[in-house]
C-alpha positions, 0 to 999 in steps of 0.5 A: 832926749839924746836921740831926739837931739841927734835926730835934729842934727841930721835934719840940719845936715839935710836942711842945707840942701833945700835951704833958700837962705843960710846966714851966720851970726854972733850973739851974746847977752845976759843969763838969769839962772837958778835950780829947780827940784829938790833943794831940801828947803834951802833958800835959793837966789838967782845968779846973773851970768852971760851967754856968748857964741855964734849961730847959723840961720837956715831959712826954708821959706819966709816963715820957717827957719832952723837955727843951730847955735853954740854958746858959752854960758855961765849959770848957777845959783846962790844958796842962802842961809845954809847951816853947818857946824864949825868946831862945835858952833852952828853957823850959817852962810851963803854958797854961790854955785858958779857953773859954765857950759858949752851949750848947743841949742837947735831952734825951730823958728817961725816968723808970724811977721816979717821981723818977729819970730817965735822959737822952740827946740832942744839943747845939749850942754857940756859942763866945762867948770863948776866952782863954789864960793862960800862965805860964813857969817863971822868970817871975813873971807870967801873960800873958792873950791872946785865942785865939778865932781858934784855935777853931771858932765852933760845936761839936756833941756828944752828952749822956748823964746822969741826974737825981733829984728830991728834991721835985716841984721840986728836982733834982740831975743828972749829965751827960757831954758827948761832943764830936763836932766838931773845935773847932780851926781847921786848915790844908789838909792838917792832919787833927789834931782836938780835941774837947770833953769835959765832965762836969757836976754841976747843981742844978735848980729846976722852977717 
């Protein structure tokens, strides 16, 4: 996956030479994120976050384009009804995992119609922060802790999506990120895995 990503970066560099049209833009929107994989039967609930950043669309023809992006993305999950022992008493509570990444997707776009596009491409993500917010039943307070040590610093994934331009400059898009890398650190002999999965809605403006 890592090799494929940097191959795509090479394609981008050479793509500028043959591109018919290169335009820059900004985008932002809503994330609905969760984890997939080994959750040990713990009930998970999606977390709402946001994505914000910029992109460059490199058009090779009316139908084909390449779009690298750099996005700040807040993601994570909510674990509900987690049980633990507190001073000899069993209690349950909820834990919110709030993660933030700098994501760099490289999207290959196809325009079957003038303003409508479908897209797919790899993504690499760099973890910038990870915190937990925990609330136990019977306690009237929420505890925030740093949790970055629990997670891998780099994530890889695959994006698929679609977009529509209302005007030459203004567009909306929907995208689903399928996490391919294990995002949690594990000890030797522990083969459990968790992956990011994120559905995003965004608004983009191309200059």
